[in-house]
Structures are given as structure tokens and as C-alpha cells.
C-alpha positions in Angstrom: 64.9 31.1 133.9 64.6 30.0 130.3 67.1 27.9 128.3 67.5 29.5 124.9 70.0 27.0 123.4 72.2 24.0 124.3 75.1 22.4 122.5 77.8 19.9 123.2 81.2 21.7 123.0 83.4 18.8 124.1 82.8 15.1 124.7 84.9 12.1 125.4 84.2 8.4 125.9 85.6 6.7 129.0 86.2 3.1 128.0 86.7 2.0 131.6 83.3 3.2 132.8 81.5 3.0 129.4 80.2 6.6 129.9 80.4 9.6 127.8 81.5 12.8 129.6 80.7 16.1 128.0 80.8 19.8 128.5 77.5 21.4 127.4 77.2 25.1 126.8 73.8 26.6 127.7 72.6 30.0 126.7 70.0 31.1 129.3 67.8 34.1 130.0 67.7 34.8 133.7 64.4 36.6 133.6 62.6 39.4 131.9 65.2 42.1 131.0 67.8 40.1 132.9 70.1 39.5 129.9 71.5 36.4 128.4 74.2 34.4 130.1 76.4 31.6 128.9 77.1 28.6 131.2 79.2 25.5 130.7 77.9 22.4 132.5 79.8 19.1 132.8 77.6 16.0 132.5 78.0 12.2 132.0 75.7 9.6 130.5 76.0 5.9 129.7 77.4 5.4 126.2 74.6 2.9 125.4 71.1 2.9 126.8 68.8 0.6 124.9 65.4 2.0 124.6 66.4 5.5 125.7 66.8 8.7 123.7 69.8 9.3 121.6 73.1 10.1 123.4 73.2 13.8 122.4 69.7 14.3 123.6 70.4 12.6 126.9 73.5 14.8 127.5 71.6 18.0 126.7 68.7 17.0 128.9 71.1 16.2 131.8 72.8 19.6 131.5 69.5 21.5 131.4 68.3 19.6 134.5 71.5 20.1 136.4 71.5 23.8 135.7 67.8 24.3 136.5 68.2 22.4 139.8 71.1 24.6 141.0 71.9 27.6 138.8 74.0 29.2 141.5 76.4 26.3 141.4 77.6 27.4 137.9 79.6 30.4 137.0 77.6 32.3 134.4 79.2 34.7 131.9 77.3 37.4 130.1 76.8 36.5 126.5 78.1 39.1 124.0 
């Protein structure tokens, strides 16, 4: 499986927990000749993490890791 692109399609800050919750859209290739699929992954990350990567990068990395760990847990749609 290869991740071709990742982007944040929706994000919101939860002031109570001080986390940012986001929906990240991944475009992934399932394998050679397997076609391209689109998957939306919900993730959360602390709003502030001193010394860590930027928030956007942390959200994208969390989504990629979650999808790579359990791709069958997400409903994939064929990309047009």
C-alpha cells in the first residue's frame, strides 16, 4: 500500500480537551494495478506540542499511521 496524497478536509478545536480533531483524506494505491482509493480518517492531536512538528504535519502523520496499521477498518472508495 502506498499513500499518494493526504490533506486535511475538516478540522475543529475542542477547547475542553485542548485537542484538534480532524478528518484527513488519503489517496492510496492498494498495490500494483490495484487502482487508487480515497479514504477519510478521523484523527486527533494536541493543539500545542512544544518541540514537536507543526500541527498539520502531526495530523497527517497520525492519519497515515492509523490507516497503515488497519486499512480494513476504513471504508475505501474508488477515486475517479
